[in-house]
C-alpha positions as CSV (number, residue, x, y, z in Angstrom):
1,X,280.7,170.4,121.2
2,X,280.6,167.0,119.5
3,X,277.6,164.7,119.2
4,X,276.0,162.1,116.9
5,X,272.6,161.1,115.6
6,X,272.3,157.6,114.3
7,X,274.6,157.5,111.3
8,X,276.3,160.9,111.6
9,X,278.5,162.9,113.9
10,X,278.6,166.6,114.5
11,X,281.5,168.7,115.8
12,X,281.5,172.4,116.3
13,X,285.3,172.7,116.3
14,X,285.5,171.3,112.8
15,X,282.5,170.0,110.9
16,X,282.7,166.2,110.7
17,X,279.9,164.1,109.2
18,X,279.9,160.4,110.0
19,X,277.6,157.7,108.8
20,X,277.6,153.9,108.4
21,X,279.8,154.0,105.3
22,X,282.2,156.8,105.6
23,X,283.5,159.7,107.6
24,X,283.8,163.2,106.1
25,X,286.2,165.8,107.4
26,X,286.2,169.6,106.6
27,X,288.9,169.4,104.0
28,X,286.9,166.9,101.9
29,X,283.8,169.1,101.9
30,X,283.1,171.8,99.2
31,X,284.0,175.3,100.3
32,X,280.4,176.4,99.7
33,X,279.2,174.0,102.3
34,X,280.6,175.8,105.3
35,X,281.8,179.2,104.1
36,X,282.1,180.7,107.6
37,X,283.3,179.5,111.0
38,X,280.7,177.1,112.5
39,X,280.1,177.8,116.1
40,X,277.6,175.0,116.8
41,X,275.6,172.3,115.0
42,X,272.9,169.8,115.7
43,X,271.2,166.8,114.0
44,X,267.4,166.6,113.9
45,X,266.1,163.9,116.2
46,X,263.6,162.8,113.6
47,X,265.7,163.0,110.4
48,X,269.2,161.5,110.4
49,X,270.0,163.5,107.2
50,X,269.1,166.9,108.5
51,X,271.8,169.0,110.0
52,X,271.5,172.5,111.5
53,X,274.5,174.8,111.8
54,X,275.0,178.3,113.2
55,X,278.0,180.3,111.9
56,X,280.0,183.4,112.6
57,X,278.1,185.2,109.8
58,X,275.1,185.2,112.2
59,X,273.0,182.8,110.1
60,X,271.5,179.4,110.8
61,X,271.5,176.9,107.9
62,X,269.8,173.6,107.4
63,X,271.8,171.1,105.3
64,X,270.7,167.8,103.7
65,X,273.6,165.3,104.4
66,X,274.0,162.8,101.6
67,X,274.7,159.1,101.6
68,X,278.4,158.2,101.0
69,X,277.9,157.1,97.4
70,X,276.4,160.5,96.5
71,X,277.8,163.9,96.0
72,X,277.4,166.2,99.1
73,X,275.0,169.1,98.4
74,X,276.8,172.4,98.2
75,X,273.8,174.6,99.1
76,X,271.8,174.8,102.3
77,X,268.1,173.9,102.1
78,X,267.1,176.7,104.4
79,X,268.9,179.8,105.7
80,X,267.7,181.7,108.7
81,X,268.9,185.1,109.8
82,X,268.2,185.8,113.5
83,X,270.1,189.1,113.3
84,X,270.9,188.9,117.0
85,X,274.7,189.0,117.0
86,X,277.2,186.1,117.0
87,X,275.4,182.8,117.4
88,X,276.6,180.4,120.0
89,X,274.3,177.3,120.2
90,X,271.6,175.7,118.0
91,X,269.4,172.9,119.2
92,X,266.4,171.0,117.7
93,X,263.2,170.6,119.7
94,X,263.1,167.1,121.2
95,X,259.4,166.4,120.3
96,X,258.1,168.8,117.6
97,X,259.1,169.0,114.0
98,X,260.7,172.1,112.5
99,X,261.6,174.0,115.8
100,X,265.0,175.3,116.6
101,X,266.3,177.0,119.7
102,X,269.1,179.5,118.7
103,X,271.3,181.2,121.3
104,X,273.3,184.3,120.5
105,X,275.4,186.7,122.5
106,X,272.3,188.7,123.2
107,X,269.7,186.1,124.1
108,X,267.5,183.2,122.9
109,X,265.2,182.7,120.0
110,X,262.9,179.8,119.0
111,X,262.5,179.5,115.3
112,X,260.0,177.6,113.1
113,X,262.0,176.7,110.1
114,X,259.0,175.8,108.0
115,X,257.8,179.4,108.2
116,X,261.3,181.0,108.3
117,X,260.2,183.0,111.3
118,X,261.1,183.4,115.0
119,X,258.1,182.3,117.1
120,X,259.4,183.9,120.3
121,X,262.4,185.9,121.6
122,X,263.3,184.8,125.1
123,X,265.0,186.8,127.9
124,X,268.5,188.0,127.3
125,X,271.4,186.8,129.4
126,X,273.9,188.9,131.3
127,X,276.9,186.9,130.0
128,X,277.9,184.6,127.2
129,X,275.5,181.7,126.9
130,X,277.3,178.4,126.7
131,X,274.6,175.6,126.8
132,X,271.0,174.8,126.1
133,X,268.8,171.8,127.0
134,X,265.2,171.1,126.3
135,X,263.0,169.2,128.7
136,X,261.9,165.8,127.2
137,X,258.4,167.0,126.3
138,X,259.8,170.3,125.0
139,X,257.8,172.4,127.5
140,X,260.9,174.0,129.1
141,X,264.2,175.2,127.9
142,X,267.2,175.5,130.2
143,X,270.3,177.6,129.6
144,X,273.7,178.1,131.2
145,X,275.9,181.2,131.1
146,X,279.6,181.8,131.4
147,X,280.4,182.5,135.0
148,X,284.1,182.3,135.2
149,X,287.1,181.5,133.0
150,X,287.9,177.8,133.0
151,X,291.0,176.0,131.6
152,X,288.7,173.5,129.8
153,X,285.0,173.1,129.4
154,X,283.1,170.3,131.3
155,X,280.4,168.9,129.0
156,X,277.7,166.9,130.8
157,X,275.7,164.1,129.1
158,X,273.3,161.6,130.6
159,X,272.4,158.0,130.0
160,X,269.8,155.8,131.7
161,X,270.5,152.2,132.8
162,X,268.5,152.0,136.0
163,X,271.4,154.1,137.3
164,X,272.0,157.7,136.2
165,X,275.6,158.0,135.1
166,X,277.3,161.2,134.5
167,X,280.1,161.6,132.0
168,X,282.7,164.3,132.5
169,X,284.8,165.1,129.4
170,X,287.9,167.2,129.8
171,X,288.8,168.4,126.3
172,X,292.5,168.8,126.9
173,X,292.8,165.8,129.2
174,X,293.4,162.1,128.4
175,X,290.6,160.5,130.4
176,X,286.9,159.8,130.2
177,X,285.6,159.4,133.8
178,X,282.7,157.3,134.9
179,X,281.0,156.7,138.2
180,X,281.4,153.0,137.7
181,X,284.6,152.6,135.6
182,X,287.4,154.4,133.9
183,X,288.7,154.3,130.3
184,X,292.1,155.8,129.6
185,X,292.7,156.8,126.0
186,X,296.0,157.3,124.1
187,X,295.1,160.5,122.3
188,X,294.0,163.9,123.5
189,X,290.2,164.3,123.4
190,X,288.7,167.2,121.5
191,X,285.1,166.1,121.9
192,X,282.9,163.1,122.6
193,X,279.5,162.0,121.4
194,X,276.9,159.6,122.6
195,X,275.7,157.2,119.9
196,X,271.9,156.8,120.0
197,X,270.5,153.8,121.9
198,X,269.0,152.3,118.8
199,X,272.5,151.8,117.4
200,X,273.8,149.7,120.3
201,X,274.6,146.0,119.9
202,X,272.3,144.4,122.4
203,X,273.5,140.9,121.6
204,X,276.8,141.6,123.4
205,X,275.2,143.6,126.2
206,X,276.5,146.9,124.9
207,X,274.9,149.6,127.1
208,X,276.8,152.7,125.8
209,X,278.9,153.7,122.9
210,X,280.9,156.9,122.6
211,X,282.6,158.4,119.7
212,X,285.8,160.2,120.7
213,X,287.1,163.0,118.5
214,X,290.8,163.5,118.5
215,X,293.0,165.7,116.4
216,X,293.0,163.3,113.5
217,X,290.6,160.4,114.3
218,X,287.1,159.4,115.3
219,X,287.5,156.5,117.8
220,X,284.5,154.3,118.9
221,X,284.5,153.4,122.6
222,X,282.1,150.5,123.5
223,X,280.9,150.0,127.1
224,X,279.5,146.5,127.7
225,X,278.1,144.9,130.8
226,X,279.9,141.6,131.4
227,X,277.0,139.2,130.8
228,X,276.9,135.9,128.9
229,X,276.4,137.0,125.3
230,X,274.0,135.1,123.2
231,X,270.5,135.1,121.9
232,X,268.8,136.2,125.1
233,X,267.7,139.8,125.4
234,X,268.6,141.3,128.8
235,X,265.6,143.4,129.4
236,X,266.9,144.7,132.7
237,X,269.7,146.5,130.8
238,X,267.5,148.0,128.2
239,X,264.4,149.8,129.4
240,X,262.3,151.4,126.7
241,X,264.1,154.2,124.9
242,X,263.0,157.3,123.1
243,X,261.8,156.5,119.6
244,X,262.4,158.2,116.2
245,X,258.9,159.6,115.4
246,X,257.9,163.2,116.3
247,X,255.2,163.7,118.8
248,X,253.6,166.9,117.5
249,X,254.0,169.7,115.0
250,X,255.5,173.1,115.6
251,X,252.0,174.6,115.5
252,X,250.7,172.2,118.1
253,X,253.6,173.2,120.4
254,X,253.0,176.9,119.9
255,X,249.4,176.4,120.8
256,X,250.5,175.0,124.2
257,X,250.7,171.2,123.7
258,X,253.5,169.3,125.4
259,X,254.1,165.7,124.3
260,X,257.0,163.3,124.7
261,X,258.2,161.2,121.9
262,X,256.9,157.6,122.2
263,X,259.4,155.1,123.5
264,X,260.4,151.9,121.7
265,X,262.1,148.7,122.9
266,X,265.8,148.3,122.0
267,X,265.5,144.6,121.3
268,X,267.5,144.8,118.0
269,X,270.5,146.6,116.7
270,X,269.5,148.7,113.7
271,X,273.1,149.8,113.1
272,X,276.2,147.8,112.9
273,X,278.6,148.0,115.9
274,X,282.3,148.4,116.3
275,X,282.8,144.8,117.4
276,X,280.8,143.3,114.7
277,X,281.8,145.3,111.7
278,X,285.0,145.4,109.6
279,X,286.5,148.7,108.5
280,X,287.9,149.2,105.1
281,X,291.4,150.6,104.9
282,X,291.9,154.2,103.8
283,X,295.1,156.1,103.7
284,X,295.4,159.3,105.7
285,X,295.7,161.3,102.5
286,X,292.4,160.1,101.0
287,X,290.5,161.3,104.1
288,X,292.5,164.4,104.8
289,X,294.0,163.0,108.0
290,X,290.7,161.5,109.3
291,X,290.9,157.8,110.2
292,X,288.0,155.7,109.1
293,X,288.7,152.9,111.4
294,X,285.1,152.4,112.4
295,X,283.0,151.6,109.3
296,X,280.4,148.8,108.9
297,X,280.2,146.8,105.7
298,X,277.8,148.2,103.0
299,X,275.4,145.3,103.3
300,X,275.1,145.8,107.1
301,X,274.7,149.6,106.7
302,X,271.9,149.3,104.1
303,X,270.0,146.9,106.3
304,X,270.6,149.2,109.3
305,X,269.2,152.3,107.5
306,X,266.2,150.4,106.3
307,X,265.6,149.1,109.8
308,X,266.0,152.4,111.5
309,X,264.2,154.7,109.0
310,X,261.8,152.4,107.2
311,X,261.7,152.6,103.4
312,X,264.2,155.0,101.9
313,X,263.9,156.8,98.5
314,X,266.7,156.5,96.0
315,X,265.7,160.1,95.0
316,X,266.1,161.5,98.6
317,X,269.0,163.7,97.6
318,X,267.8,164.8,94.1
319,X,269.3,168.1,93.2
320,X,267.8,170.8,91.1
321,X,270.4,173.0,89.3
322,X,269.9,176.0,87.0
323,X,272.0,175.3,83.8
324,X,274.6,177.6,82.5
325,X,273.7,181.2,81.6
326,X,274.5,180.4,77.9
327,X,271.3,178.3,77.8
328,X,269.1,181.1,79.2
329,X,266.7,183.4,77.3
330,X,267.1,186.8,78.8
331,X,265.7,190.4,78.6
332,X,262.1,189.3,78.7
333,X,259.9,192.4,79.1
334,X,256.2,193.0,79.6
335,X,255.3,189.5,81.0
336,X,251.7,189.0,82.2
337,X,252.2,188.1,85.9
338,X,248.5,187.7,86.9
339,X,247.3,184.7,84.9
340,X,244.3,182.8,86.4
341,X,244.9,180.3,89.1
342,X,243.9,177.4,86.9
343,X,246.6,178.3,84.3
344,X,250.2,177.1,84.7
345,X,251.4,180.6,83.8
346,X,253.3,179.5,80.6
347,X,253.9,176.3,78.7
348,X,256.7,174.6,76.9
349,X,257.5,171.5,74.8
350,X,260.8,170.2,73.6
351,X,261.3,172.9,71.1
352,X,259.6,176.2,72.2
353,X,258.1,178.2,75.0
354,X,254.9,180.2,75.0
355,X,254.7,183.1,77.4
356,X,251.7,185.5,77.9
357,X,252.3,189.2,77.7
358,X,250.7,192.1,79.6
359,X,249.6,193.7,76.4
360,X,246.0,194.4,75.4
361,X,244.5,191.7,73.1
362,X,245.7,188.6,75.0
363,X,249.1,188.5,73.2
364,X,251.4,185.5,73.6
365,X,255.1,185.4,72.7
366,X,256.8,182.3,71.5
367,X,260.5,181.6,71.9
368,X,262.7,178.9,70.5
369,X,264.7,176.9,73.1
370,X,267.3,176.3,70.4
371,X,268.0,180.0,70.2
372,X,269.0,181.2,73.7
373,X,270.5,184.6,74.4
374,X,269.4,188.1,75.0
375,X,266.2,189.2,73.3
376,X,266.3,192.6,71.4
377,X,264.8,195.7,73.0
378,X,262.4,196.1,70.0
379,X,258.9,194.6,69.8
380,X,258.6,190.9,69.2
381,X,256.2,189.1,66.9
382,X,253.3,187.6,68.9
383,X,250.0,185.7,68.7
384,X,247.1,188.0,69.1
385,X,244.0,186.4,70.6
386,X,241.9,189.7,70.8
387,X,240.7,188.7,74.4
388,X,242.3,187.9,77.7
389,X,244.0,184.5,77.9
390,X,242.5,182.1,80.4
391,X,244.6,179.0,79.7
392,X,246.8,177.7,76.9
393,X,248.9,174.5,76.1
394,X,250.9,172.8,73.4
395,X,249.5,169.9,71.5
396,X,251.6,167.0,72.9
397,X,251.8,165.3,69.4
398,X,252.5,168.5,67.4
399,X,255.2,170.9,68.7
400,X,253.9,173.6,66.3
401,X,250.2,173.6,67.5
402,X,249.2,176.0,70.4
403,X,245.7,175.9,71.8
404,X,244.5,179.0,73.7
405,X,241.3,179.4,75.8
406,X,239.9,182.9,76.1
407,X,237.6,184.9,78.4
408,X,235.1,184.9,75.6
409,X,234.3,181.2,76.0
410,X,236.1,180.4,72.7
411,X,239.1,178.1,72.1
412,X,241.6,179.2,69.4
413,X,244.0,176.8,67.7
414,X,247.2,178.4,66.4
415,X,249.9,176.9,64.1
416,X,253.4,178.1,64.7
417,X,255.6,178.2,61.5
418,X,258.7,176.1,61.3
419,X,261.7,178.0,62.6
420,X,259.6,179.9,65.0
421,X,257.4,182.9,65.1
422,X,258.7,185.4,62.5
423,X,255.6,187.7,62.3
424,X,252.5,188.5,64.4
425,X,249.7,186.0,63.9
426,X,246.1,187.4,64.0
427,X,244.1,184.6,62.5
428,X,243.9,181.2,64.2
429,X,243.7,177.9,62.4
430,X,240.3,177.2,63.8
431,X,238.0,178.4,66.6
432,X,236.0,176.0,68.9
433,X,232.6,177.4,70.1
434,X,230.2,175.9,72.5
435,X,230.8,177.0,76.1
436,X,228.5,179.7,77.3
437,X,230.9,181.3,79.9
438,X,234.6,181.8,80.5
439,X,236.8,178.8,80.3
440,X,238.9,177.6,83.2
441,X,241.4,175.1,81.7
442,X,242.2,172.9,78.8
443,X,243.9,169.4,78.7
444,X,244.9,167.2,75.7
445,X,244.1,163.5,75.7
446,X,247.3,161.5,76.5
447,X,246.8,159.0,73.6
448,X,244.3,160.2,71.0
449,X,245.4,162.9,68.6
450,X,243.4,166.1,68.3
451,X,241.2,165.3,71.3
452,X,240.8,168.2,73.8
453,X,239.0,168.6,77.2
454,X,237.9,172.0,78.5
455,X,236.2,173.2,81.7
456,X,234.2,176.3,82.1
457,X,232.3,178.7,84.4
458,X,229.1,177.1,82.9
459,X,230.0,174.1,85.1
460,X,230.5,171.7,82.3
461,X,233.5,169.8,80.9
462,X,233.4,169.4,77.1
463,X,235.4,167.2,74.8
464,X,236.4,168.6,71.4
465,X,237.8,167.1,68.2
466,X,240.3,169.5,66.6
467,X,240.0,167.6,63.3
468,X,236.3,168.5,62.9
469,X,236.2,171.5,65.2
470,X,233.2,170.2,67.0
471,X,232.1,169.3,70.5
472,X,231.9,165.5,70.9
473,X,231.0,165.0,74.6
474,X,229.6,167.2,77.4
475,X,230.1,166.2,81.1
476,X,228.0,167.6,83.9
477,X,227.6,167.1,87.7
478,X,229.8,169.9,89.1
479,X,228.2,172.3,91.6
480,X,230.9,175.0,91.6
481,X,234.1,176.2,90.0
482,X,236.2,173.4,88.5
483,X,239.7,173.8,89.9
484,X,241.5,171.2,87.8
485,X,241.2,168.1,85.7
486,X,243.5,165.2,84.6
487,X,243.3,162.3,82.2
488,X,244.2,158.8,83.5
489,X,247.5,157.4,82.1
490,X,245.6,154.9,79.9
491,X,243.3,157.7,78.7
492,X,240.1,156.0,79.8
493,X,239.0,158.2,82.7
494,X,239.0,161.9,83.5
495,X,239.3,163.2,87.1
496,X,238.3,166.6,88.3
497,X,238.6,168.5,91.6
498,X,236.0,171.2,92.3
499,X,235.4,174.1,94.6
500,X,232.3,172.3,96.0
501,X,234.7,170.1,98.0
502,X,234.4,167.0,95.7
503,X,236.8,164.9,93.7
504,X,235.0,163.3,90.7
505,X,235.8,160.5,88.3
506,X,234.3,160.4,84.8
507,X,234.2,157.7,82.1
508,X,233.3,160.0,79.2
509,X,232.5,157.3,76.7
510,X,230.0,155.6,79.0
511,X,228.3,158.4,81.0
512,X,228.1,162.2,81.1
513,X,227.8,162.0,84.9
514,X,230.6,161.0,87.3
515,X,231.0,157.3,88.0
516,X,232.6,158.1,91.4
517,X,232.9,161.1,93.7
518,X,234.3,161.7,97.2
519,X,235.4,164.4,99.6
520,X,238.2,166.6,98.4
521,X,240.2,169.4,100.0
522,X,238.3,171.5,102.5
523,X,239.9,174.8,101.4
524,X,238.4,176.7,98.5
525,X,241.4,178.7,97.3
526,X,242.3,176.3,94.4
527,X,243.5,172.8,93.7
528,X,245.1,170.5,91.1
529,X,244.8,166.8,90.4
530,X,247.2,164.3,88.8
531,X,247.2,160.5,88.5
532,X,250.1,158.6,90.2
533,X,251.3,155.1,90.8
534,X,250.2,153.7,87.4
535,X,246.7,155.2,87.8
536,X,246.0,153.5,91.1
537,X,245.8,156.8,93.0
538,X,244.8,160.4,92.5
539,X,247.0,163.1,94.0
540,X,245.4,166.4,94.8
541,X,247.3,169.6,95.8
542,X,245.0,172.0,97.5
543,X,244.3,173.8,100.8
544,X,243.0,172.7,104.2
545,X,240.4,174.4,106.3
546,X,243.0,176.8,107.6
547,X,244.1,177.8,104.0
548,X,247.4,176.0,104.4
549,X,248.7,174.1,101.4
550,X,248.2,170.4,101.6
551,X,248.8,167.2,99.5
552,X,246.1,164.5,99.5
553,X,246.2,161.0,98.1
554,X,243.0,159.2,97.0
555,X,242.5,155.6,95.8
556,X,241.0,155.7,92.3
557,X,238.9,152.7,93.2
558,X,237.3,154.3,96.2
559,X,237.0,158.1,96.2
560,X,234.1,158.0,98.6
561,X,236.4,156.7,101.3
562,X,238.3,160.0,101.4
563,X,242.1,160.4,101.3
564,X,244.3,157.5,102.2
565,X,247.2,159.9,103.1
566,X,248.0,163.6,103.3
567,X,251.0,165.7,104.0
568,X,251.3,169.4,104.8
569,X,253.4,171.7,102.6
570,X,253.4,175.3,103.8
571,X,251.5,178.5,104.0
572,X,251.2,180.4,100.7
573,X,248.4,181.8,98.6
574,X,249.3,180.1,95.3
575,X,248.2,176.6,94.4
576,X,251.0,174.0,94.1
577,X,251.2,172.9,90.5
578,X,252.2,169.2,90.3
579,X,254.4,167.4,87.7
580,X,254.6,163.6,88.0
581,X,257.2,161.4,86.3
582,X,255.6,158.0,85.4
583,X,259.0,156.3,85.1
584,X,260.4,157.2,88.6
585,X,257.2,158.0,90.5
586,X,258.8,161.3,91.4
587,X,256.4,164.2,92.1
588,X,257.7,167.8,91.7
589,X,255.6,170.7,92.8
590,X,255.8,174.5,93.0
591,X,253.5,177.5,92.9
592,X,253.5,180.7,90.9
593,X,255.5,183.3,92.9
594,X,257.3,180.6,95.0
595,X,261.1,180.2,95.5
596,X,260.9,176.6,96.6
597,X,260.3,173.5,94.5
598,X,259.1,170.4,96.5
599,X,260.0,166.9,95.5
600,X,258.4,163.6,96.7
601,X,258.6,160.0,95.7
602,X,255.1,158.5,95.8
603,X,254.8,154.9,96.7
604,X,251.6,152.8,96.6
605,X,251.7,151.8,100.3
606,X,252.6,153.5,103.6
607,X,254.2,156.0,104.1
608,X,252.9,157.0,100.5
609,X,254.8,160.3,100.5
610,X,258.6,160.1,100.7
611,X,260.0,163.6,100.9
612,X,263.2,164.3,98.9
613,X,265.4,167.4,98.7
614,X,263.9,170.7,97.7
615,X,265.2,173.0,95.1
616,X,265.4,176.7,96.0
617,X,265.8,179.6,93.6
618,X,267.2,183.0,94.5
619,X,264.1,184.9,93.4
620,X,260.4,184.0,92.9
621,X,259.6,182.3,89.7
622,X,256.4,182.6,87.6
623,X,256.2,179.0,86.7
624,X,258.0,175.7,86.0
625,X,257.3,173.6,83.0
626,X,258.8,170.1,82.3
627,X,260.1,168.8,79.0
628,X,260.1,165.3,77.4
629,X,262.3,162.7,78.9
630,X,264.5,162.7,75.8
631,X,265.8,166.2,76.8
632,X,267.4,164.8,80.0
633,X,271.2,164.2,80.1
634,X,271.3,160.6,81.3
635,X,275.1,160.7,81.4
636,X,274.7,163.1,84.3
637,X,271.9,161.1,85.9
638,X,269.4,163.8,85.0
639,X,265.9,162.4,85.7
640,X,263.9,165.5,84.8
641,X,264.4,168.7,82.8
642,X,262.3,171.8,83.2
643,X,262.3,175.4,82.1
644,X,261.8,178.1,84.7
645,X,260.1,181.4,84.0
646,X,261.5,184.3,85.9
647,X,260.6,187.9,85.8
648,X,262.9,188.6,82.8
649,X,264.4,185.2,82.0
650,X,263.7,181.6,80.9
651,X,266.1,179.2,82.5
652,X,266.6,175.4,82.0
653,X,266.6,173.5,85.3
654,X,268.1,170.0,85.6
655,X,267.0,167.6,88.3
656,X,269.8,165.1,88.9
657,X,270.3,162.1,91.2
658,X,273.8,162.2,92.7
659,X,275.7,159.0,91.8
660,X,279.3,158.0,92.0
661,X,279.7,155.7,89.0
662,X,278.4,158.0,86.4
663,X,280.4,156.2,83.7
664,X,277.6,153.6,83.8
665,X,274.0,154.0,82.7
666,X,271.9,154.1,85.8
667,X,269.2,151.7,84.7
668,X,267.5,151.7,88.1
669,X,266.4,155.3,87.7
670,X,266.0,155.1,83.9
671,X,263.6,152.4,83.0
672,X,262.2,152.2,79.5
673,X,260.1,155.4,79.0
674,X,256.8,155.8,77.2
675,X,256.9,157.9,74.0
676,X,254.0,160.1,75.1
677,X,254.8,162.7,72.5
678,X,253.5,160.4,69.8
679,X,249.8,159.6,69.4
680,X,248.7,156.0,69.7
681,X,245.2,156.4,68.1
682,X,242.9,159.0,66.6
683,X,240.1,160.9,68.3
684,X,237.5,159.0,66.3
685,X,239.0,155.7,67.2
686,X,239.0,156.5,70.9
687,X,235.4,157.8,70.8
688,X,234.3,154.5,69.1
689,X,235.8,152.5,72.1
690,X,239.4,151.8,71.2
691,X,242.2,152.3,73.6
692,X,245.8,153.1,72.8
693,X,249.2,152.4,74.4
694,X,252.4,154.3,73.9
695,X,255.5,152.4,72.7
696,X,258.5,152.5,75.0
697,X,262.1,153.3,74.3
698,X,265.4,153.0,76.3
699,X,267.3,156.1,77.1
700,X,270.6,154.2,77.4
701,X,273.3,155.5,75.0
702,X,274.9,152.8,73.0
703,X,278.3,153.4,74.4
704,X,277.2,153.1,78.1
705,X,277.0,149.9,80.1
706,X,274.1,149.5,82.5
707,X,275.2,149.8,86.1
708,X,273.3,146.6,86.9
709,X,275.8,144.8,84.6
710,X,278.9,146.6,85.8
711,X,281.7,144.3,87.0
712,X,281.9,143.9,90.7
713,X,284.8,145.6,92.4
714,X,287.4,143.6,94.2
715,X,286.9,143.7,98.0
716,X,289.0,146.3,99.8
717,X,291.4,145.2,102.5
718,X,289.7,145.7,105.9
719,X,290.9,146.4,109.4
720,X,289.4,144.0,111.8
721,X,288.6,144.6,115.5
722,X,291.0,143.3,118.0
723,X,288.5,140.7,119.1
724,X,289.0,138.9,115.8
725,X,292.6,138.3,116.5
726,X,291.8,136.7,119.9
727,X,289.4,134.2,118.4
728,X,292.0,131.4,118.3
729,X,292.7,131.7,122.0
730,X,290.7,130.0,124.8
731,X,288.2,131.9,126.8
732,X,290.5,131.7,129.8
733,X,293.4,133.3,127.8
734,X,291.1,136.0,126.5
735,X,289.9,136.8,130.1
736,X,293.5,137.0,131.4
737,X,294.6,139.3,128.6
738,X,291.7,141.6,129.1
739,X,292.1,141.7,132.9
740,X,295.8,142.3,132.6
741,X,295.3,145.2,130.2
742,X,292.8,146.8,132.6
743,X,295.0,146.4,135.6
744,X,297.9,147.9,133.8
745,X,296.0,151.0,132.9
746,X,293.8,151.5,135.9
747,X,296.0,150.1,138.6
748,X,294.7,147.9,141.5
749,X,291.5,149.1,143.0
750,X,290.5,148.3,146.6
751,X,287.0,149.7,146.4
752,X,284.1,147.2,146.1
753,X,282.9,146.3,142.7
754,X,279.7,148.1,141.6
755,X,277.9,144.9,140.5
756,X,278.2,143.4,144.1
757,X,275.4,145.7,145.1
758,X,273.1,144.9,142.1
759,X,270.0,142.9,142.7
760,X,267.7,140.8,140.4
761,X,270.5,139.1,138.4
762,X,271.7,135.6,138.8
763,X,275.2,135.1,140.0
764,X,276.2,133.0,137.0
765,X,275.2,135.8,134.6
766,X,278.3,137.7,135.6
767,X,281.4,136.5,133.7
768,X,284.0,139.1,134.7
769,X,284.6,141.6,137.5
770,X,284.4,144.9,135.7
771,X,282.2,146.8,133.2
772,X,284.3,146.1,130.2
773,X,285.4,148.8,127.7
774,X,286.5,148.1,124.1
775,X,288.4,150.8,122.1
776,X,289.3,150.4,118.5
777,X,291.8,152.9,117.2
778,X,293.6,153.1,113.9
779,X,296.4,155.6,113.6
780,X,297.9,154.7,110.2
781,X,297.7,152.2,107.4
782,X,300.1,149.9,109.1
783,X,298.2,149.8,112.5
C-alpha cells in the first residue's frame, strides 16, 4: 500500500516519509525507527505528523514525524500489542480522534490509543484479510479477504468531481488507468497515493494529484482540467471537501455517536504544487537512491503548513532523553512512595536532591548531584523530622536551606552543611508554629528572600518570615481542602485552587480575603495551579466530573468567567504536576506513578494549548523536578533539565529541541533568562509595599554565534518543471507539443471526448481536447 496525508507519504513495502521540504527513504532512517518489517502504515487524518505502523513483531506503533530541519525521533510515542498474530492492516478512524482499526491474520480489533486498550474485537475472517475501509461517519467498517491468488493486487481509490472516477493500479504494470484518460509512465509502479484535496493547485484547475512510487523515485502526477487558468475559482470543479478537524472523541464514538468531519471549500492551495515549485538538486547517494524531484521551496512550504494546520509550535518535536548512566545516582533503598497528593514527592535544586524515606520519624535523605554513582548498602545520614513529612522544598535563594512541613502543623527549617549531608541532623535551624492542623503545602516567594507561604487543614494560608520566625499574614476564604497555590511571576498575587470547586486570587498585602474567585475543576481528586503567559493566565491541572485528568486555562483578570480553554489529558488517579518555563512558554506535566510526560506550548490566544511530543519512560517514576536554566546544555539545544526519581535511581533528563545547525546559538529558543535563583528584595521590603524584579542574563556561550546572525547559505541549484522551459514559446507551440506528446503515447482515439457531454460550462472555457496530465520525473543529477 502507498498513500499520503498532506505533507507526507506512507508506503508499506518500504517506509517512505515525504513532506514539503524533503523525502526520507528507509536507508536514511535510524535502525530503531523501524526495527521490524512494516506490513502497513497510515497517517492520522487530523495530525499530519502522526504515523501509525504495524509490524511483523505483532505490534502497532505511533510515530511523531519531524520536520526536515529536525532530527527524526528514534522512539515510538505509543506501542500497542494486539497479541493477535501477524498484523496486516492499520487504519485511522475518519471522524474520531485516537481510534485505530487493526487487522490481523485472525480478525479485527478497534483500539483506543489514548487508553492503550482494544475497545472491541470484531468477527474473525476465514482467510487472509487484505483491506479495510471506514464509512465516512465512522459508523461502519468494511473488510475484504483473500479469495484467490492474483498476479498483482488491484488497489481501488475514489475521488469526487461530480463524476465518480475509479483508479486501477497494477503494481507490476506500467499504466495508470482512468475512466476519462490514460497516463503512461516510464517506470514500473510499486504503489500510488492520492494527495489530499487541500493540497491541489486550484489556480491551474488541478483536480487530482497522484504520487507514484517506483523502485527509486517518488513521481508527482498532476491531473488538470483544461480550463483557462487565472484568478477565477471554478466552483463546479471543486465541491466542498472533507476538512482537517475531528468530529468527535473516541469516547463519543464508543457511546454510539456518528458524525462526519465538517467540509471546507478548496478555494486556496495550502501546499505548493509540482507545477509551481522548484526542486533542489540532490545526488542519489545523499538520499540513498530516492529522487527528490518534487520539493517546494522552504518559504512556500512554511506558508503552506501554517495555512493548513494553523499556528505551529517550534517545540512540537521536543525530545526528552535520560542522560548517560554515569550521571545517575543508583541503589536507592527504602523510598517513601506514598507522599501526600499536594507534595511533589521529592525536590531538587542545582546542587542537591532531597528524597523522603519510608523510615519512622519522617526522615529525608539528601544527595549531591555532583556525586553520582552507586550508593553504599549501609545506612545513610538523614534529616530527622520526628513526624511524618507533608511537604518540603528548597529555598530558591539558598541551595543549603531545606524547609519541611510536618503532620504536627509545624514547619522546620534545616541547614545542609557545605559538601553535603555527612551526619544525621536532628535539630532544625528554626521551627515555625501557628497552624492548628496538618499542613498541605509550602511555597517560597519568587522575589523576596525568606518569605514562605503555607496552606493547612485549618483552611488558612499563612505567610511567614524565616528571618524572624513569625507569621506575617493570614489569608482566609476557603471552604474546603486547599489543593494547590502559586505566586504570580511578579510576586504581587497568590493563586489557590480548592476542593470546594473554586479558583481564588489573593493580594496578600491589601486584603486577607480573595480579590477574585471563579469556578475551577469539577473533580475533587486533586489539582495544581501555575501562572503562564507572563501572568496573564492561570493554568490548573485537575479532574473533570468523570474523574479524568484535564487542563484548564483561566484569565487572571476574570476568574468569574470560567475557563477560556481546556484540554483532556488521560485517565489516571494521580494529579498532573506542572512545570512552566517562562522563557519558552513550554509546559511540562507528569504525575507520580506515571510513565508519560506531557509537553505543551501555551499561547495567549486560540488554540491556547499546542501539544508537543511526549516523553515516555520504561517504568513508572515517583516524580520529576526541574533545575535552573543554567544547568541546560545550550550547545545541544537543551531547553529544560530535570531529575527523575525512580524506584531505586535518580536520573537526569534533558529536554532538547532538534535543530540542524547546532554550531550556532539558537537564540529563538534561548531568550535572556531571569536569574530567579537570586532574591531581588527582602521579606520586610515586600511587606512594606516594594516590588522586585530579577535581573536577566544571556545563556549564549562567548564562542557561539546566534543563529539569527548566521550567514545565509548560497541557494542550491534547482530542477525546474518542464513548463518553465516552454515559457519562451507561443501558446500555439506549447499546445502543439503537448498534443503531439499525448498522441504519441496514447495513439489516436476515435471515441467521443468526455467533455462533449458536460453541461453548465461555456464553450470558450475549454482550451484543449483532453484532460491534461503533467508528470515530472528526475532520474539522475543530469536529468
